[in-house]
PLY file of the C-alpha trace (Angstrom):
ply
format ascii 1.0
element vertex 63
property float x
property float y
property float z
element edge 62
property int vertex1
property int vertex2
end_header
0.05 -0.09 -0.18
1.59 3.04 -1.12
0.90 6.39 0.67
1.24 9.30 -2.11
0.86 12.84 -1.15
-0.27 15.22 -3.90
2.47 17.75 -4.45
0.41 20.79 -3.65
0.29 19.39 0.12
3.58 19.02 0.30
4.61 22.30 -0.67
2.12 23.90 1.62
3.67 21.95 4.55
7.28 22.81 3.65
6.20 26.56 3.32
3.84 26.56 6.60
5.90 24.69 9.00
9.02 22.76 7.68
10.74 25.59 6.36
10.45 27.96 9.39
11.62 25.18 11.32
14.67 24.33 9.75
15.39 28.31 9.89
14.98 27.93 13.46
16.81 25.06 14.37
19.25 23.71 11.81
20.65 27.01 10.08
21.84 28.32 13.31
24.05 25.34 14.24
25.68 25.17 10.56
28.61 27.01 11.50
29.48 24.61 14.49
29.33 21.59 12.16
32.27 19.66 10.91
30.81 18.65 7.95
27.81 19.90 5.83
26.69 17.94 2.81
24.38 18.67 -0.16
21.40 16.74 0.04
20.64 17.45 -3.85
23.84 15.40 -4.60
23.19 11.25 -5.24
23.34 9.29 -2.32
26.94 7.24 -3.38
28.60 10.63 -3.87
27.38 11.98 -0.35
28.49 8.63 1.31
31.63 8.49 -0.20
32.34 12.70 0.76
31.27 11.71 4.37
33.38 8.71 4.46
36.32 10.81 3.01
35.91 13.40 5.84
35.14 10.85 8.49
39.33 9.12 7.58
40.49 12.57 7.34
39.90 13.22 11.04
42.56 11.97 13.61
40.82 9.18 15.95
39.21 10.16 19.12
40.72 8.22 22.17
39.16 8.30 25.37
41.29 7.77 28.43
0 1
1 2
2 3
3 4
4 5
5 6
6 7
7 8
8 9
9 10
10 11
11 12
12 13
13 14
14 15
15 16
16 17
17 18
18 19
19 20
20 21
21 22
22 23
23 24
24 25
25 26
26 27
27 28
28 29
29 30
30 31
31 32
32 33
33 34
34 35
35 36
36 37
37 38
38 39
39 40
40 41
41 42
42 43
43 44
44 45
45 46
46 47
47 48
48 49
49 50
50 51
51 52
52 53
53 54
54 55
55 56
56 57
57 58
58 59
59 60
60 61
61 62
């Protein structure tokens, strides 16, 4: 069973709710992030980018 939501409903939801929440909660933290990825890129490219960033960091050792 597939639940497809009409595009106009999705867009209204984004414009009326999600965009403001993103601006309020996500964007202020962007400058503190170690890694920011572009969600428009293909998944395989994103995964490779993330793994390269992880590999470039020095391991964290807790004593």
